C-alpha positions, 0 to 999 in steps of 0.5 A, a space after each residue: 500500500 502506497 503512502 502519501 509523503 509527509 508535509 515536510 517531504 512534500 515541501 522539499 519536493 516542491 522546493 527542489 522542483 522550483 529550484 530546478 525550474 529557476 536554474 533552467 531559466 537562468 542563462 548564466 547558470 545554464 551555461 555551466 550546467 549545460 556544458 558540465 562535462 567541460 568542468 571535468 573535476 572530481 565531486 564538483 558542484 556549482 555552489 553558493 552565492 550565484 545559486 541563491 542570488 539567481 533565486 532572489 533575482 527571479 523572486 524580486 523580478 531583477 535581471 537574471 545576473 543582477 548582483 552576481 559577481 562570480 560563479 563558484 565551482 568547488 571540487 574535492 581532490 585529496 590526491 592532488 591538492 597543490 596550489 599549482 593543480 588548482 590554478 591549472 584547473 581554474 585557468 582551464 575552466 575559465 578558458 572553456 567558459 570565456 563566453 560567460 561574463 563573470 569571474 569563475 572561482 574554482 576551489 579544491 575543498 581538500 586544500 581550503 585549510 591550507 590558506 584559510 587562516 591567512 585569509 580569515 585569521 583562524 585555522 580550520 580542520 581539513 574538509 573530508 568532502 565537498 558536502 562537508 564544505 558546503 555545510 560550513 558556508 556562511 549562510 543557510 540560504 547559500 549553503 547549496 550546491 547543484 550539478 547535472 545528473 541523468 534525471 535532472 539536477 543533483 542538489 546538496 542543501 544541508 539546511 534545506 531550501 526554506 530560507 533560500 525561497 523565503 529570501 531569508 539571510 540567516 547566519 550559519 555559525 558553524 565556521 564563520 565569524 560575525 565580521 564575515 557575515 555582516 560584511 556579506 549582509 552589507 552588500 546584499 542589503 544594497 543589492 536585494 533590499 527585499 531580503 529578510 535579515 536575521 542578525 548575528 545575535 537573533 
């Protein structure tokens, strides 16, 4: 006997379908997902701000690429996590997608701990996977990744999609500091004033 999905499962299905629809309508994201074979990196995902901002632009009726400064591609290669290897992949991918009018940031999550302290002022332990890395992203709405699969899009959203589709900027305190979060908020509030902002102490 079949059972009806729970309300939570049904909401998740609706949100995932909605995300796939919004992404399919985005010329910017479709340029990558439609040619994903050219990325050619282990456990690679398109993640973070460009995904969330595409959803916000759709909801608030802004142009699809409004406020999107870069595309973040992450991958995980613990067997070759040298800076030179990452730079080589970055150059290759930027050349392959030279027709895309934004910066492409390619990062091997297996080596983030090598430079994190120098950039942010405190050390972090090595990640063990891309999905672990996504779970540390600065906000719940941007802790999301996607990549093509045979049946559509594979999604990684450790905190769900409710904040994303609710246009809620909420800190994910698993790794970031107040300063990092508030710096992001300053830019976002200027570009997407319609967002609901959750303060660091709320």
